[in-house]
C-alpha positions in Angstrom: -48.0 -0.8 -20.2 -44.3 -1.7 -20.5 -43.6 -4.9 -22.6 -40.4 -6.3 -22.7 -39.5 -8.9 -25.3 -36.3 -10.4 -26.5 -37.7 -12.5 -29.4 -34.8 -13.3 -31.8 -32.1 -12.2 -29.4 -29.3 -14.4 -28.2 -28.4 -14.2 -24.6 -25.4 -15.7 -22.6 -25.5 -16.1 -19.0 -22.9 -17.4 -16.9 -22.9 -19.0 -13.7 -26.2 -20.4 -14.8 -26.5 -23.7 -12.9 -28.4 -22.5 -9.9 -29.7 -19.7 -7.9 -29.5 -16.2 -9.6 -28.2 -17.5 -12.9 -30.7 -19.9 -13.3 -33.3 -17.2 -12.7 -31.7 -15.1 -15.3 -32.0 -17.8 -17.9 -35.5 -18.4 -17.3 -36.5 -14.9 -17.2 -34.7 -14.1 -20.6 -36.1 -17.6 -22.1 -39.5 -16.7 -21.0 -39.4 -13.3 -22.9 -38.2 -14.8 -26.1 -34.7 -15.0 -26.1 -32.6 -17.9 -27.1 -30.5 -18.5 -23.9 -26.9 -20.0 -23.9 -26.5 -20.8 -20.2 -22.9 -21.7 -19.0 -21.5 -23.1 -15.9 -18.5 -25.4 -14.8 -20.9 -28.3 -14.0 -23.1 -30.0 -16.5 -25.6 -31.5 -14.0 -27.1 -28.2 -12.9 -27.1 -26.8 -16.4 -29.5 -29.7 -17.3 -31.9 -28.5 -14.6 -31.6 -24.8 -15.9 -32.3 -26.0 -19.3 -35.3 -27.9 -18.1 -36.7 -25.0 -16.2 -36.2 -22.8 -19.3 -38.3 -25.2 -21.3 -41.0 -25.3 -18.7 -41.2 -21.5 -19.0 -41.9 -22.0 -22.6 -38.6 -20.8 -23.7 -35.1 -22.0 -25.6 -32.0 -22.8 -23.8 -28.8 -24.3 -24.9 -26.1 -25.4 -22.3 -22.4 -25.5 -22.5 -19.7 -26.2 -19.8 -17.4 -23.4 -19.7 -14.8 -22.4 -17.2 -15.1 -18.5 -17.1 -11.3 -18.4 -16.4 -10.7 -19.8 -19.8 -10.6 -16.9 -22.4 -10.5 -19.2 -25.5 -13.6 -21.1 -24.1 -15.4 -17.7 -24.0 -14.6 -16.9 -27.4 -15.5 -20.4 -28.8 -18.9 -20.1 -26.9 -19.7 -16.7 -28.3 -18.7 -17.7 -31.9 -20.7 -20.7 -31.6 -23.9 -19.0 -30.4 -23.6 -16.2 -32.9 -23.1 -18.7 -35.7 -26.3 -20.8 -34.7 -28.5 -18.0 -33.6 -27.3 -14.5 -34.4 -24.8 -12.3 -32.8 -24.9 -12.3 -29.0 -27.0 -9.1 -28.2 -26.8 -9.7 -24.4 -24.2 -10.9 -21.9 -25.1 -11.3 -18.3 -21.9 -12.0 -16.4 -23.2 -13.8 -13.2 -20.3 -16.3 -12.5 -18.6 -15.7 -9.3 -18.8 -16.3 -5.5 -16.4 -17.1 -2.7 -15.6 -20.4 -4.1 -16.1 -22.3 -0.6 -13.9 -20.0 1.1 -14.7 -18.3 4.6 -13.5 -15.2 6.1 -10.1 -15.3 7.8 -7.4 -12.8 8.8 -5.7 -11.2 5.8 -2.2 -12.5 6.8 -3.5 -16.1 6.5 -4.8 -15.7 3.0 -2.8 -17.8 0.5 -1.9 -16.7 -3.0 -4.3 -19.2 -4.5 -7.3 -18.3 -2.4 -6.8 -14.5 -3.4 -6.2 -15.3 -7.1 -8.9 -17.7 -7.4 -11.6 -15.4 -6.3 -10.2 -12.7 -8.6 -10.2 -15.0 -11.6 -13.8 -16.0 -11.5 -15.4 -12.8 -10.2 -13.4 -10.2 -12.3 -11.1 -11.6 -15.0 -13.7 -13.9 -16.4 -16.0 -11.0 -16.7 -13.2 -9.1 -18.9 -12.8 -12.5 -21.1 -16.5 -13.0 -21.7 -16.9 -9.2 -22.4 -13.9 -9.4 -25.1 -15.8 -12.6 -26.5 -19.0 -10.8 -27.1 -18.0 -7.3 -28.0 -16.9 -7.8 -31.7 -20.2 -9.1 -32.8 -22.0 -6.4 -30.8 -19.9 -3.7 -32.4 -20.6 -5.1 -35.8 -24.3 -5.0 -35.1 -24.2 -1.6 -33.7 -26.0 -2.7 -30.5 -25.3 -4.8 -27.2 -26.0 -5.0 -23.7 -23.7 -6.2 -21.1 -24.7 -6.6 -17.6 -22.4 -7.7 -14.7 -23.7 -9.1 -11.5 -21.5 -7.6 -8.8 -22.7 -7.2 -5.2 -23.3 -5.0 -2.3 -20.0 -6.1 -1.1 -18.5 -4.1 -4.0 -20.1 -1.0 -2.7 -19.6 -1.6 1.2 -17.8 -4.0 3.5 -18.4 -7.4 2.7 -20.4 -9.6 5.1 -18.4 -12.4 4.1 -15.0 -11.0 5.5 -13.2 -12.3 2.5 -11.0 -9.5 1.2 -10.5 -11.0 -2.4 -14.4 -11.1 -2.8 -15.0 -7.6 -1.7 -12.1 -6.4 -4.0 -13.2 -8.3 -7.0 -16.8 -7.2 -6.8 -15.7 -3.6 -6.6 -13.4 -4.3 -9.5 -16.3 -5.5 -11.6 -18.3 -2.3 -10.9 -15.5 -0.1 -12.0 -14.7 -2.4 -15.0 -18.5 -2.1 -16.0 -18.3 1.8 -15.7 -15.0 1.9 -17.7 -16.2 -0.4 -20.5 -19.6 1.7 -20.6 -17.5 4.8 -21.8 -15.3 2.7 -24.2 -18.2 0.9 -26.0 -21.1 3.5 -25.9 -20.1 4.8 -29.2 -20.9 1.4 -30.7 -24.3 1.3 -29.2 -23.3 -1.1 -26.5 -24.4 -0.3 -22.8 -22.6 -1.8 -19.8 -24.1 -1.7 -16.3 -23.9 -3.8 -13.1 -26.5 -5.0 -10.7 -25.4 -5.2 -7.0 -27.7 -7.7 -5.3 -28.4 -7.6 -1.6 -28.4 -10.9 0.6 -30.1 -13.8 -1.2 -30.0 -17.4 -0.2 -29.3 -18.6 -3.7 -26.6 -21.2 -3.4 -24.7 -23.6 -0.9 -22.3 -20.8 0.1 -25.0 -18.2 0.7 -27.0 -20.8 2.7 -24.0 -21.6 4.8 -23.5 -17.8 5.4 -27.1 -17.5 6.4 -27.1 -20.3 8.9 -23.8 -19.1 10.5 -25.5 -15.8 11.7 -27.8 -17.7 14.0 -31.4 -16.5 14.8 -30.4 -13.1 16.2 -28.1 -12.3 13.3 -30.7 -13.3 10.8 -33.2 -11.2 12.4 -30.8 -8.2 12.5 -30.0 -8.6 8.9 -33.6 -8.8 7.8 -34.6 -5.7 10.2 -31.8 -3.8 8.5 -33.5 -4.0 5.1 -36.2 -1.4 4.3 -38.6 -4.0 2.8 -37.9 -6.3 5.8 -37.3 -9.5 3.5 -34.5 -11.1 2.0 -34.4 -11.1 -1.7 -35.2 -13.6 -4.3 -33.1 -14.7 -7.5 -36.0 -13.3 -9.5 -35.8 -10.0 -8.1 -32.5 -9.7 -9.7 -33.5 -11.3 -13.2 -36.2 -8.6 -13.2 -33.6 -5.9 -12.9 -31.5 -7.6 -15.8 -34.6 -7.8 -18.1 -34.9 -3.9 -17.7 -31.2 -3.2 -18.2 -31.2 -5.2 -21.2 -34.3 -3.8 -22.8 -34.8 -0.9 -25.1 -36.2 1.0 -22.2 -32.7 1.4 -20.7 -31.1 2.3 -24.0 -29.7 5.6 -22.5 -28.6 4.0 -19.3 -25.0 2.9 -19.1 -22.0 3.0 -16.8 -24.5 2.7 -13.7 -24.6 0.2 -10.7 -28.2 -0.7 -9.8 -28.3 -1.9 -6.1 -31.2 -4.5 -5.9 -31.2 -5.0 -2.1 -34.6 -4.1 -0.6 -33.3 -0.7 0.5 -30.3 -0.4 2.8 
């Protein structure tokens, strides 16, 4: 029987205020980790902390803008000082920032850069923040949450989102080859469609009944995913059972 435990481990999860991020925090906390949950808003983080504690786990919350490299470094240093080096980073922050698809010649520089900053650049800053401690310990797990949009055409139609998610997959592969010699694995999870936040809910509603039915019928399992489905994959990739898996992208999409 496979037993996964993170007792004594410090885990950082970004984008932890709702949906997949909250499910990740609860899963790691329930398996013994001390979770440091970060998001840009304090209120949702309080709910995440309560959910972790209800699951019998430990969770510390911090408001951090993932675009702030210094903020990422300070968070990693504080977490390490209080609970030991950060052994797992799950970079989940991202999304479409409330944008909707439109012709590429109408996209503004701020719209393009905003999505790249949160989905891709932030992942690099947080990896920079945790890697020194992982190197010293000779062990670490970095998991990025990308998207099926990084492997195929994005259902959102948002060019920057598809580009950023493809970028985070390749960044994960590149870092895996650089960091493997230090005992650090780097992998990416590419979720399928999950109704996990206001943006995905708006997207789901925009399809209408026929479009929703077509989307579900295109999934082998004939159901949408749940945030917990992604969290279960992250638990495996962060565990000792995945110690020789690195530079990979794991689609968790119900079969496409």
